[in-house]
C-alpha positions in Angstrom: 108.9 115.2 113.9 111.9 117.5 114.1 115.2 117.0 112.1 114.8 113.1 112.5 117.5 112.7 109.9 120.1 115.0 111.3 123.1 112.8 110.4 122.7 113.8 106.4 123.0 117.3 107.1 125.5 116.9 109.3 128.4 117.1 106.9 132.3 117.9 107.6 133.8 120.9 105.8 136.0 119.7 103.0 139.2 120.2 105.2 137.8 118.1 108.0 137.7 114.9 105.7 139.9 113.3 103.3 137.5 112.9 100.3 137.5 114.4 97.1 133.8 113.7 96.1 130.4 113.4 96.6 130.5 109.4 97.2 133.9 109.8 99.4 132.2 112.3 102.1 129.0 110.5 101.7 131.0 107.1 102.8 133.1 108.7 105.3 130.5 110.1 107.0 128.4 107.1 107.0 130.8 104.8 108.0 131.4 107.1 111.2 127.9 105.6 112.5 128.4 101.9 111.5 127.0 102.4 107.9 128.6 100.6 104.6 127.0 101.9 101.9 126.2 99.1 99.6 127.1 96.3 102.8 125.5 93.2 103.7 123.8 94.2 107.0 120.5 95.0 107.5 121.2 98.8 108.3 123.7 99.5 105.6 122.6 101.5 102.5 121.8 100.3 99.0 122.6 103.0 96.6 120.4 102.8 93.5 121.0 105.8 91.7 125.0 107.8 91.8 123.0 111.1 91.7 122.2 110.0 95.4 125.6 110.9 96.8 125.2 114.3 95.1 121.6 115.2 96.0 122.3 114.2 99.7 125.5 116.8 99.6 123.1 119.1 97.8 119.6 118.7 99.8 120.5 117.3 102.6 117.6 116.2 105.1 115.4 117.3 102.4 117.7 115.3 99.6 117.5 112.1 101.7 114.1 111.4 101.8 112.8 112.7 98.3 115.5 110.1 97.1 114.4 107.5 98.9 110.9 108.3 97.5 112.7 108.4 93.9 114.1 104.6 94.7 117.7 106.3 94.7 118.6 103.9 97.3 117.0 101.6 100.1 117.8 99.5 103.0 116.6 96.7 104.8 115.5 98.0 108.4 115.1 101.8 107.6 114.7 102.0 111.3 117.8 100.5 112.2 119.4 102.7 109.9 118.1 105.6 111.1 118.8 104.7 115.1 122.7 104.6 113.6 123.1 107.8 112.3 121.5 109.3 115.4 123.1 107.5 117.8 126.3 108.5 116.0 125.5 112.0 117.7 126.8 113.8 114.8 125.1 117.3 115.2 128.3 118.9 116.1 129.2 119.4 112.7 125.7 121.0 111.0 126.7 123.5 108.2 122.7 124.9 108.0 122.1 125.1 104.1 119.8 127.6 102.7 117.1 126.0 103.4 117.3 125.7 107.0 118.2 129.4 106.8 114.7 130.1 104.9 112.5 127.2 107.4 114.2 130.0 110.4 113.3 132.8 109.1 109.6 132.0 108.3 109.2 130.4 111.7 110.7 133.2 113.0 108.7 136.0 111.5 106.0 134.0 110.3 102.7 132.7 112.5 102.9 129.1 110.5 100.3 127.6 113.4 97.8 131.2 112.6 94.4 129.6 111.9 95.1 129.1 107.9 98.7 127.4 108.9 96.2 125.2 111.2 94.0 124.3 108.5 97.1 123.4 106.2 98.5 120.5 108.3 94.7 119.4 108.4 94.4 119.4 104.3 97.8 117.5 104.4 97.9 115.0 106.5 94.6 114.6 108.4 92.3 114.6 105.6 94.1 111.7 103.9 91.3 109.1 103.3 89.8 107.4 106.4 91.1 104.1 104.4 94.6 104.7 105.4 94.0 104.9 108.6 91.4 102.5 109.6 94.1 99.7 107.9 96.6 101.4 109.9 95.5 102.0 113.5 93.7 100.2 116.5 90.2 100.0 116.0 89.9 103.1 117.9 91.3 104.9 115.6 94.0 106.3 117.7 96.5 108.4 115.9 99.5 108.8 119.0 101.5 106.9 121.1 100.0 103.8 123.0 101.5 102.8 126.5 102.7 99.4 126.4 103.8 98.8 129.8 101.4 95.2 130.1 100.2 95.8 126.6 100.8 92.6 124.1 99.5 94.3 121.2 98.8 97.6 119.9 95.1 97.7 120.7 95.9 96.6 124.5 98.4 99.8 124.5 95.9 102.6 123.1 93.4 101.7 125.3 96.0 101.2 128.2 97.0 104.9 126.8 93.7 106.1 127.4 92.7 104.8 130.8 96.2 105.8 131.9 94.7 109.5 130.6 91.6 108.9 132.4 93.5 108.1 136.1 95.9 110.7 136.0 93.3 113.3 136.2 90.6 111.6 137.6 87.6 111.6 135.8 84.3 111.1 137.6 81.1 110.3 135.9 79.7 113.3 135.0 82.7 115.6 134.5 82.2 117.9 131.8 85.8 117.1 129.5 87.1 118.7 126.7 89.0 117.0 123.8 91.3 119.5 122.2 92.1 117.6 119.1 90.4 115.0 119.1 91.1 113.3 115.8 88.6 110.3 114.8 86.8 110.1 118.7 88.7 107.4 120.3 88.7 108.9 123.6 85.9 110.2 123.8 84.4 107.6 123.3 86.3 105.6 125.6 85.7 107.8 128.3 82.3 108.6 128.0 81.6 104.5 127.8 84.2 103.5 130.6 84.1 106.5 132.5 80.8 108.8 132.2 82.0 111.6 131.1 80.4 114.1 129.1 82.9 115.0 126.1 82.9 117.6 124.3 85.3 116.9 121.2 86.9 119.2 118.9 89.5 118.9 115.8 89.5 120.8 112.2 88.9 118.1 110.1 85.9 117.3 108.4 87.4 113.7 107.5 87.9 113.1 111.2 85.1 114.6 112.6 82.2 112.9 110.5 83.9 109.6 111.4 83.8 110.1 115.5 80.6 111.6 115.2 79.4 107.8 113.8 81.6 106.4 116.3 80.1 108.0 119.4 76.4 108.0 118.5 74.1 107.6 121.2 76.9 108.5 123.4 77.1 112.0 125.6 79.8 113.3 123.1 79.6 116.4 120.9 81.8 116.1 118.2 82.3 120.1 116.4 84.9 121.3 114.0 86.1 124.0 115.9 89.6 125.9 116.0 90.7 126.1 119.8 90.9 129.3 119.8 87.6 129.8 119.7 86.8 127.8 122.9 85.3 129.7 126.1 83.1 127.6 127.9 83.6 126.1 131.3 85.0 122.0 131.9 86.4 119.9 134.8 89.0 118.4 132.5 90.8 119.1 129.3 92.4 116.5 127.5 95.0 117.6 124.5 96.7 114.6 123.2 99.4 114.7 119.5 98.1 118.2 119.4 100.4 120.5 121.0 102.9 119.7 118.3 101.2 121.3 115.2 99.9 124.6 118.0 103.8 126.2 117.4 105.9 128.3 120.0 104.3 131.3 118.8 100.8 130.1 119.9 101.9 128.0 123.2 101.0 130.8 125.2 97.7 131.6 123.4 96.5 128.2 123.6 97.8 128.0 127.4 95.7 131.0 128.2 92.3 129.5 126.0 92.9 126.1 127.9 93.0 128.1 131.7 90.0 130.2 130.8 87.6 127.1 130.0 88.7 125.4 132.8 87.4 125.4 136.4 88.7 126.6 139.4 90.8 123.1 141.1 90.7 121.2 137.6 93.3 119.5 135.3 94.8 119.3 132.2 96.6 116.7 130.0 99.5 117.6 128.1 100.3 114.5 126.0 103.1 115.3 123.2 105.8 114.8 121.3 108.8 116.7 122.7 112.3 118.0 121.4 115.7 117.6 123.7 116.1 121.5 122.5 114.1 124.3 121.8 113.9 125.2 118.3 111.2 127.1 116.0 112.1 124.7 112.8 111.7 121.3 111.7 113.5 119.0 109.7 112.5 120.3 105.9 111.7 116.8 104.8 108.7 116.3 107.2 107.9 119.7 107.0 107.2 119.2 103.3 105.6 116.0 103.0 104.1 115.2 106.5 103.3 118.1 108.7 103.5 121.7 107.2 104.3 123.8 110.4 104.9 121.4 112.7 107.1 122.0 115.7 108.4 120.3 118.6 107.7 121.6 122.0 110.9 121.9 124.3 110.9 121.4 128.3 111.9 125.1 128.7 108.9 126.0 125.7 106.1 124.7 127.8 107.3 125.8 131.3 107.0 129.2 129.5 103.9 128.3 128.6 102.2 128.1 131.8 103.6 129.9 133.9 101.8 131.9 136.0 98.8 129.9 134.3 99.2 126.3 136.3 101.0 124.0 138.7 102.9 120.9 136.7 101.9 118.2 138.9 103.9 115.3 137.2 105.7 115.0 133.9 106.1 111.6 132.3 108.5 110.1 129.7 107.3 107.1 128.0 109.2 107.9 124.6 110.3 104.3 123.7 106.5 103.1 123.7 106.2 105.7 120.7 109.0 103.2 118.9 106.5 100.4 119.5 103.7 102.2 118.4 105.2 103.2 115.0 106.5 100.0 114.1 103.1 98.4 114.9 101.7 101.2 112.8 104.2 100.1 110.0 103.3 96.7 110.0 99.5 97.5 109.8 100.2 99.7 106.6 103.0 97.0 105.3 99.9 94.3 105.6 97.1 96.2 104.4 99.0 98.3 101.7 97.3 96.3 98.7 93.9 97.1 99.9 94.1 100.8 100.1 97.2 101.3 97.3 94.4 102.7 94.3 93.4 105.0 96.1 97.2 106.6 96.7 99.8 108.0 94.5 102.5 106.0 93.3 104.9 107.4 95.8 103.1 107.1 98.6 104.1 103.7 100.2 108.1 104.6 100.0 107.0 108.1 101.7 104.7 106.5 104.0 107.2 103.9 105.2 110.1 106.7 105.4 107.9 108.3 107.8 106.7 105.9 110.2 110.3 103.8 110.0 112.8 107.0 110.4 110.6 108.7 113.3 110.5 104.9 115.4 114.9 105.3 114.8 114.4 108.6 115.5 112.4 107.7 119.5 114.6 104.6 119.6 117.4 106.9 119.6 115.9 109.3 121.9 116.3 112.1 119.8 112.9 112.8 120.2 110.8 112.3 123.1 107.2 111.0 124.4 105.5 113.4 127.8 102.4 113.6 129.5 102.0 116.5 131.5 99.5 116.9 133.7 98.6 120.3 135.2 96.6 121.9 137.5 94.6 125.4 138.4 95.2 126.2 141.9 96.6 122.6 142.5 95.4 119.7 143.4 93.7 119.1 147.3 96.0 117.1 149.2 98.9 116.4 146.8 99.0 115.3 143.1 99.3 111.8 143.5 101.2 110.1 140.7 99.8 107.1 138.5 101.7 105.3 135.9 
């Protein structure tokens, strides 16, 4: 999730503020976002350690996240605090630090989403114990944005999302469907049971594959541990749900060429991805270090370049505010069930995961990042595509 905490990296130069200390500068900046240090509102920051100020100025967003993990500061409503920060729109004052330059250089000259790089994020994030996700997600173990249009709870929202995808792609019994980045097999299970399609589902996570195989037992579903770059077989429909953020700009075209190669003529593709408002090749330093190594949110133009000459864009649907609701539901589940699983995780994990979930919720709420469903066709839909919502 890219640059979710940009406010604290957007510090004014000394001549722009009348402050003489780290504390003065931070207090003046948060005041612009209507946040007070040690104030009494739910979004006001409570500082427990005065080193917080130097840490934020020195390491910016990385320092902000790490100091939260270390309990140097707190806030009653972290999601609201981040929302306040991002809605203040202070990005124009950004002053890059060394790790931003280093992150840019790494992204520019190295393919961090190579086969080895792709496996690294799997080991960092998706190989965490299944118990964490079982106590946070819905019964289908869906780790992507739900569709809340008519849903009353998380379970309904995730089923509605799966059904929306199936309807957008016109699933019919007997179709052969590829699910790239299948997670714990929730979509494969739902689609095969509800629509009678045959599914090949791939992941790089051994944990996910083992769980998915059990969940999809006795269904026309094949679960594989496989890199998308090794695919070379035909399908009627191809689905990607929450995986494209790990592909990386250097590999966008390769991904689309693989999908094109594997799609039957007149077939359709669903791209369900978090997206960024601008084209960048770097992510937030804290997210990169602790949550998604090498994660990179695609922009509209990056997706456009990747599909040019291959696919027709039939439909582009933004329902990013639904990710705010999804993340808040995940956090409630995680928080309520933490005592059941905490002995399996290090002491800092609770605050790290809380920071991740709630800061991301605030970021979607502020519309700093988006959630898109993009329908692509190979050769065009006969008679024209009919939009589904």
